[in-house]
Structures are given as structure tokens and as C-alpha cells.
C-alpha positions as CSV (number, residue, x, y, z in Angstrom):
1,X,-0.2,0.1,0.1
2,X,2.8,2.2,0.5
3,X,4.3,1.8,-2.7
4,X,1.9,4.1,-4.5
5,X,2.0,7.4,-2.4
6,X,5.8,7.0,-2.9
7,X,5.5,6.4,-6.8
8,X,3.1,9.4,-6.9
9,X,5.5,11.6,-4.8
10,X,8.5,10.9,-7.0
11,X,6.7,12.3,-10.1
12,X,5.6,15.1,-8.2
13,X,9.2,16.0,-7.4
14,X,10.4,15.1,-11.2
15,X,7.4,17.6,-12.3
16,X,9.2,20.1,-10.1
17,X,12.2,19.6,-11.1
18,X,11.4,19.9,-14.8
19,X,9.4,23.2,-14.1
20,X,13.1,24.4,-12.2
21,X,14.6,23.1,-15.6
22,X,12.2,25.5,-17.5
23,X,12.8,28.5,-15.4
24,X,16.6,28.2,-15.7
25,X,16.3,28.0,-19.7
26,X,13.7,30.8,-20.1
27,X,16.3,33.6,-19.9
28,X,18.4,31.9,-22.7
29,X,15.6,30.5,-24.8
30,X,13.8,33.6,-24.8
31,X,16.0,36.7,-23.6
32,X,13.3,39.4,-23.9
33,X,13.8,41.9,-21.1
34,X,10.4,42.5,-20.0
35,X,9.5,38.5,-20.0
36,X,12.6,38.1,-17.9
37,X,11.4,41.0,-15.3
38,X,8.0,39.7,-15.0
39,X,9.1,36.5,-14.2
40,X,11.6,37.5,-11.7
41,X,8.9,39.8,-10.1
42,X,6.6,36.5,-9.7
43,X,9.2,34.5,-8.4
44,X,9.8,37.4,-5.7
45,X,6.3,37.2,-4.7
46,X,6.4,33.8,-4.9
47,X,8.9,33.5,-1.8
48,X,6.6,36.1,0.2
49,X,3.8,33.4,-0.7
50,X,5.9,30.9,0.9
51,X,6.1,33.0,4.1
52,X,2.6,33.3,4.5
53,X,1.8,29.7,3.6
54,X,3.7,29.0,6.9
55,X,1.0,31.1,8.7
56,X,-2.2,30.0,6.9
57,X,-1.5,26.9,5.7
58,X,0.3,25.1,8.6
59,X,-0.8,27.3,11.7
60,X,-4.4,28.3,10.4
61,X,-3.2,31.9,11.1
62,X,-4.7,34.5,8.6
63,X,-2.2,37.5,8.3
64,X,-2.8,40.5,6.1
65,X,0.4,42.2,7.5
66,X,3.1,40.5,4.6
67,X,3.0,43.8,2.8
68,X,4.5,45.4,6.0
69,X,7.3,43.0,6.3
70,X,7.8,43.3,2.5
71,X,7.9,46.9,2.9
72,X,10.6,46.9,5.9
73,X,12.8,44.4,4.2
74,X,12.7,46.4,0.6
75,X,13.5,49.8,2.6
76,X,16.1,48.3,4.8
77,X,18.2,47.0,2.2
78,X,17.5,50.0,-0.4
79,X,18.6,52.3,2.7
80,X,21.6,50.4,3.6
81,X,23.0,50.0,-0.2
82,X,22.3,53.7,-1.5
83,X,22.9,55.8,1.7
84,X,25.5,53.5,3.5
85,X,26.9,51.8,0.9
86,X,26.9,48.4,2.3
87,X,27.2,45.5,-0.1
88,X,24.0,43.7,-0.9
89,X,24.6,40.5,0.9
90,X,24.8,42.5,4.5
91,X,21.8,44.7,3.2
92,X,19.9,41.4,2.2
93,X,20.7,39.5,5.8
94,X,19.4,42.8,7.3
95,X,16.4,43.1,5.7
96,X,15.2,39.6,7.1
97,X,16.7,40.3,10.3
98,X,14.5,44.0,10.4
99,X,11.3,42.3,9.5
100,X,12.2,39.2,11.9
101,X,12.4,42.0,14.9
102,X,9.5,44.2,13.8
103,X,7.4,40.8,13.7
104,X,7.9,40.6,17.6
105,X,5.6,43.1,18.0
106,X,2.7,41.2,16.7
107,X,3.5,38.6,20.1
108,X,0.7,40.1,21.8
109,X,-1.8,39.6,19.1
110,X,-1.2,36.0,18.8
111,X,-3.9,35.2,21.0
112,X,-6.2,36.4,18.7
113,X,-8.0,34.2,16.5
114,X,-9.8,34.2,13.0
115,X,-10.8,37.6,11.9
116,X,-10.0,39.3,15.0
117,X,-6.1,38.0,13.9
118,X,-6.2,39.0,10.6
119,X,-7.6,42.8,11.4
120,X,-5.2,43.4,14.0
121,X,-2.4,42.5,11.2
122,X,-4.4,44.7,8.8
123,X,-3.7,47.4,11.3
124,X,0.0,46.9,11.6
125,X,0.4,46.9,7.8
126,X,-1.7,50.5,7.6
127,X,1.1,51.8,10.7
128,X,3.9,50.6,8.6
129,X,2.6,52.1,5.4
130,X,1.8,55.4,7.0
131,X,5.6,55.5,8.5
132,X,7.2,54.9,4.9
133,X,4.9,57.4,3.8
134,X,5.5,60.0,6.2
135,X,9.1,59.6,7.7
136,X,10.6,61.4,4.7
137,X,14.0,61.7,6.6
138,X,14.3,58.1,6.3
139,X,11.9,56.8,3.6
140,X,12.0,59.5,1.1
141,X,8.3,60.1,1.8
142,X,6.0,60.0,-1.4
143,X,9.1,60.3,-3.7
144,X,10.2,57.1,-2.5
145,X,14.0,55.9,-3.0
146,X,15.4,56.0,-6.4
147,X,18.8,54.8,-8.0
148,X,18.4,51.5,-5.7
149,X,21.6,49.5,-7.3
150,X,21.9,46.1,-8.7
151,X,22.6,43.3,-6.4
152,X,26.2,41.8,-5.9
153,X,27.5,38.6,-4.7
154,X,31.1,39.4,-3.4
155,X,33.3,40.5,-6.4
156,X,30.5,39.6,-9.1
157,X,27.8,42.2,-10.0
158,X,24.7,40.9,-10.7
159,X,23.8,43.8,-13.2
160,X,20.8,43.2,-15.5
161,X,17.6,41.6,-15.6
162,X,18.9,38.1,-16.2
163,X,21.4,38.3,-13.5
164,X,18.6,39.2,-10.9
165,X,16.4,36.9,-12.3
166,X,18.6,33.9,-11.4
167,X,19.6,35.5,-8.2
168,X,15.3,35.4,-7.5
169,X,15.3,31.7,-8.7
170,X,18.2,30.5,-6.4
171,X,16.6,32.1,-3.3
172,X,13.1,31.0,-4.2
173,X,14.5,27.4,-4.3
174,X,16.7,27.5,-1.3
175,X,13.3,28.7,0.7
176,X,11.2,26.0,-1.0
177,X,13.7,23.2,0.1
178,X,14.2,24.8,3.5
179,X,10.6,25.0,4.4
180,X,9.7,21.6,2.9
181,X,12.7,20.2,5.5
182,X,11.1,22.5,8.3
183,X,7.6,21.6,8.3
184,X,8.2,17.7,9.3
185,X,10.2,19.0,12.4
186,X,8.8,19.5,15.8
187,X,8.3,23.1,15.2
188,X,6.0,22.2,11.7
189,X,4.2,19.4,13.8
190,X,3.2,22.0,16.7
191,X,2.0,24.2,13.9
192,X,-0.2,21.7,12.3
193,X,-1.4,20.6,15.9
194,X,-2.1,24.3,16.7
195,X,-4.4,24.5,12.8
196,X,-6.3,21.3,13.8
197,X,-7.4,22.4,17.5
198,X,-5.8,25.0,19.7
199,X,-7.2,23.5,22.8
200,X,-6.2,20.0,22.2
201,X,-2.5,21.3,21.0
202,X,-2.6,23.3,24.4
203,X,-3.8,19.8,26.0
204,X,-0.7,18.3,24.7
205,X,1.5,20.5,26.1
206,X,2.3,22.8,23.2
207,X,2.9,26.5,23.8
208,X,0.6,28.3,21.7
209,X,2.1,31.7,21.8
210,X,5.9,30.6,21.7
211,X,5.2,28.4,18.3
212,X,2.5,31.3,16.9
213,X,5.4,33.9,17.4
214,X,7.9,31.5,16.0
215,X,5.7,31.1,13.0
216,X,5.3,34.9,12.5
217,X,9.2,35.4,12.9
218,X,10.2,32.9,10.1
219,X,7.4,34.2,8.0
220,X,8.5,37.7,8.4
221,X,12.3,36.9,7.7
222,X,11.2,34.9,4.6
223,X,9.1,38.1,3.4
224,X,11.8,40.5,4.5
225,X,14.4,38.9,2.2
226,X,11.7,38.8,-0.3
227,X,11.5,42.7,0.1
228,X,15.2,43.0,-0.5
229,X,15.0,41.2,-3.8
230,X,12.1,43.3,-4.9
231,X,13.7,46.6,-3.9
232,X,16.8,45.4,-6.1
233,X,14.8,44.4,-8.7
234,X,12.8,47.3,-9.4
235,X,15.5,49.8,-8.3
236,X,12.7,52.3,-7.1
237,X,10.7,52.1,-4.0
238,X,7.4,53.8,-3.3
239,X,5.1,53.5,0.0
240,X,2.3,52.6,-2.4
241,X,3.7,49.4,-3.3
242,X,3.2,48.3,0.4
243,X,-0.3,49.2,1.1
244,X,-3.1,46.4,2.3
245,X,-3.9,45.7,-1.2
246,X,-0.5,43.9,-1.8
247,X,-0.9,41.8,1.4
248,X,-4.8,40.8,0.0
249,X,-2.8,40.0,-3.4
250,X,-0.2,37.7,-1.5
251,X,-3.3,36.0,0.6
252,X,-4.9,35.5,-3.0
253,X,-1.6,33.9,-4.2
254,X,-1.9,31.3,-1.5
255,X,-5.6,30.8,-1.7
256,X,-5.7,30.2,-5.8
257,X,-2.5,27.8,-5.4
258,X,-3.8,25.9,-2.4
259,X,-3.6,26.3,1.1
260,X,-1.4,24.0,2.7
261,X,1.0,23.3,-0.3
262,X,4.3,25.2,-0.7
263,X,4.2,24.3,-4.4
264,X,0.8,25.7,-4.6
265,X,1.9,28.7,-2.9
266,X,4.5,29.1,-6.1
267,X,2.0,27.9,-8.6
268,X,-0.7,31.0,-7.1
269,X,1.9,33.6,-7.1
270,X,2.7,32.8,-10.7
271,X,-0.9,33.0,-11.8
272,X,-1.5,36.1,-9.8
273,X,1.2,37.8,-10.8
274,X,1.2,36.8,-14.8
275,X,-2.0,36.4,-15.7
276,X,-2.9,39.9,-15.7
277,X,0.0,40.5,-18.4
278,X,-1.3,37.6,-20.4
279,X,-4.8,39.2,-20.6
280,X,-3.3,43.0,-21.7
281,X,-4.6,42.2,-25.0
282,X,-8.2,42.5,-23.7
283,X,-7.6,46.3,-22.7
284,X,-10.4,47.4,-20.5
285,X,-11.9,44.0,-20.0
286,X,-8.5,42.6,-18.5
287,X,-9.2,43.0,-14.8
288,X,-12.8,41.9,-15.4
289,X,-11.5,38.6,-17.0
290,X,-9.1,38.6,-14.5
291,X,-11.4,39.0,-11.5
292,X,-13.8,36.1,-13.1
293,X,-10.9,33.5,-13.3
294,X,-10.0,34.1,-9.6
295,X,-13.6,33.4,-8.5
296,X,-13.3,30.3,-10.5
297,X,-10.0,29.2,-9.2
298,X,-11.5,30.4,-5.5
299,X,-14.2,27.6,-6.4
300,X,-11.8,25.0,-6.5
301,X,-11.6,25.0,-2.5
302,X,-8.9,25.3,0.0
303,X,-6.6,22.8,-1.9
304,X,-6.7,25.1,-5.1
305,X,-4.7,24.7,-8.3
306,X,-2.2,22.4,-6.3
307,X,-5.1,20.2,-5.2
308,X,-6.6,20.2,-8.6
309,X,-3.2,18.9,-10.4
310,X,-2.6,16.8,-7.9
311,X,-6.0,15.0,-8.1
312,X,-5.3,14.6,-11.7
313,X,-2.1,13.2,-11.8
314,X,-3.3,10.6,-9.2
315,X,-6.0,9.3,-11.1
316,X,-3.9,9.1,-14.2
317,X,-1.2,7.3,-12.3
318,X,-4.1,4.8,-10.8
319,X,-5.7,4.5,-14.3
320,X,-1.9,3.4,-15.5
321,X,-1.6,1.1,-12.7
322,X,-4.9,-0.5,-13.4
323,X,-4.2,-1.1,-17.0
324,X,-0.7,-2.5,-16.0
325,X,-2.1,-5.2,-13.5
326,X,-5.2,-6.0,-15.9
327,X,-2.8,-6.7,-18.7
328,X,-0.4,-8.7,-16.4
329,X,-3.1,-11.1,-15.6
330,X,-4.6,-11.0,-19.0
331,X,-7.7,-9.3,-18.2
332,X,-7.7,-6.8,-21.3
333,X,-10.1,-7.5,-24.3
């Protein structure tokens, strides 16, 4: 009985490797700057969606504060590289660290549940947006920050869309693999216990506040890294890039891709980011079509596109297995 799930998992990882190979090949086979730029942006939001998946998909915590952590990471990296001329590597780490420290202010609200927690994180996003907008001495206010340099790794300058594309891809792959390794750990099992039933998890000795706070810190650090990449990818920051609508967009990515699936979070990020670009030919009807398609995707349930693909692949494998079994026993006509 255990052979089939392993067989299916093997095919699943094979599909992921194929998708990775396709992403690696895109700038080589189709080196159009706009396409590479948009795909790089999709990968940055995929990293942010993976971070939210830790909260929503594995701990059951609905956060509408991811745009705040994205903005904190982006502005931290931009300020350190433009004003203080620090190397990108230090700015990147500082972006994640500053977002993680900022998430500690949310520890008191981890006792809240459901919509109350969502509203509290929404308030946090609004506060951070107002800080970015009004503290001109630090953030540049409504003018934002201009001339953010291209990233670099040691002596290598990652100048150009293709170079930063591969940097975003590398960070996305590392984040994806790291979270896949993290969730089966004690930390991940505690989060899933909290999501299933908080009272039962507390009765089993799980410290709810401790693990919820850890989940927020992990998600904030990852989102801060995404913010750093966003700053150097766009080379310009504006406070309006980090309103609560951006948090809603990240929630949509997770919901469309599939709650509880890291592959789904990545899929949802690509769909929500790329679909409006493909619909540009529809002119003024573009957002109407996009909204209608989002409604259809949401109708798939909490498993989203990942669940749809998984179900389809499983049925194909089951039919193939049944056909091979029938052929081996001479049951075919």
C-alpha cells in the first residue's frame, strides 16, 4: 500500500525539477527583458507567498500584514545600499533580520483567532505604510527611494535582468527546500496541531504563544528577504507598493494555489502575477476577466490549483496502474 504514494511523490518531485529546468532555460531561450523582468517579479512574490503559507497553511493564522514585512525588508535593503553603501549581502541579511524583529511586536496579538487576528495584522500593515509615507527623513516619503543599485555577490555584480532573475530563482529554490525540510520537524508538527485544534494542542503541552510567535518570525524573515530582492529588482521604491492591497494579493496567491501546499503557493504567485500580463490584449476588460478567473480558481476549494493538479495526476497514475495490472493478468480484451 505504501508503494503508490511514494510513486506519486516521485512523479511530483520530477515535475518540480522539470519546472525548475524550464525556469532556468527561459532567459536563455527567450531573452526578452520584459518577460524576464515579470518572471523575476513572480518569483519574488512566490517567496512571499511561501512565507504566508507557513502561517495560513500550516498554523491556520490568517495574516494581512505581509505587505508590511515586505516593505520593511525592501526599505532596509535600499537604505543600507544607497545611503550607507553597504554590500548587498549584508543588506539582504539585514532586511530579513529587521522584518523578523518587527514581527515581535505582533506577539501580543497571537492570542487572537480568525478574523480578529486578520484585522490586527491589517492594522499593522496600515501603520507601517503610514511610517513609510510620512517619515521623509528616513524613507523619502511619497517620493520614495531612487537609484537602488543592482545586487552583487562578492566580486560579482549581478547587473541586468537576467542576473537578478537567477538570483531570485536561487533564493526561491533555497526557501522552498528549506521550508519542506522545516515542516516535518517538531516546529512544523506543533503548527499543524495548533491549526487542527488549539485546545487539544494546548492539552498536549504545545505552547501556543511560543509557536505562533515563531511562525510569525519565520514568515517575516522570509518576506523581508523577498522585500530586499524586490527593492533591487525594481530599483525604485514607493510607499504605495506596500499597502494592505499588496497583503490581499499575497493572500490570493496562497488561496488560488492551494492552502497547505508550498508548490501551490508558488503556482498561485505565478498565476496572480502573470495572468494580468497575458490579458493585456483585452484592454479595459482585462481586470474583469482576471477577477472572473480568480472566482473560478477560488471555487476549487482550499486545495486550489495544487489540489486540482494533484488529483488529476493521481487519477492518471491509478488508471495506468490498473491498466498494467489488468495487462499482467490477461484481463484486457
